[in-house]
N, C-alpha and C positions, 0 to 999 in steps of 0.2 A: 362632175369635173368639167363639163362644158365640151365644146367642139375641140377635138385634138388637131393640132397643127404644129409646125416646127417652132413657132414663136410662143405657143402656149404650153409647150411640153415642159415637164419638170426638168430642171437644169442638169441633174446628174444623169437622168435618162438620155437627154439630148446629147450630152457630152460623150457618154459611153457609145451611143449609136454612131456619132460621127467618127470617133476613133476606130470603131469596128469597120466602118466603110473605108477609112484610109488604110487600115491593116489589109483588108481584102484587096484593095487596089494594088498596094505594094507587093503582096504575096503572089499576085498573078502576073507580075510585070517581069522585066528582064532580071537576070541574075544579080546585077548590081543593086537594083532597087529592092530585090527580094531580101537581100542581106542588110539593107539600110535600116538603121534604127533611128526612128524619128525623134525619139527622146534621149538619145545618147548624151547630149550635153547636160540635160536635166538630171541625168544620173551620175555623170562624170564629175560635174562641178562640186556637189556636196561631198562626194567621196574624196576628191582631191583636197578640199577644204578641211576635211576631218582625218587627214592622213596620219597625223601624229597620234591622235586618240585611237584610231583604228590599228595602228602598228603596236601601240602599247597593249591593247586588248589581245592581239594575236600573241605577243611575247608572253603575256600572263597566262593565257590558256595553254600555250606550248609548255610552259613550266609546270602547270597543273597535270597535264597529260603525261609528261615525262616522269613526274613523281608517282603517278598512278601505275605506270608501266613497270616500275621497279617492284611493285607488289601486285602481281597478276590477280590475286584474289579479290582485290577491290574493283577490278574492271567489270566483273560479273555481279557485284553487289548492287542490288536495285537502289538502295538508299543513296549510295555514292553517285550512281548515275543520275538519280533525281536531283541531288544537290548540285552536281556539275551543270545540269540543264537549267536549274533555277539560277545558278550564277551567270551563265551565258545570257540568259533572257534578261 
C-alpha cells in the first residue's frame, strides 16, 4: 500500500476520519456547538424537496395501519407484518 499519509489515504477512510475529528471537536465544545448539526442542510433540503412524496407515503401507511387495527388478529400475523415491512422498504 505504500507509505501512509493524509494525501495517500483511501478517500472513504480519510473522509470518515476527518468527520470523526469534527464530531469530537463539536461534542466537547460549548452547549450550542454540541447540539449543532453540521450536515443539517444536507439532510433538510432533500426532505423538503420530497415533501409531497413523503406525505403521500405517510398517508398510505396510516391507511394500511388503520385497516389492520380493525382486525387485531392481523397485527400478530407474521406474514402480514413481513408484507407490511416489504411494502415500507
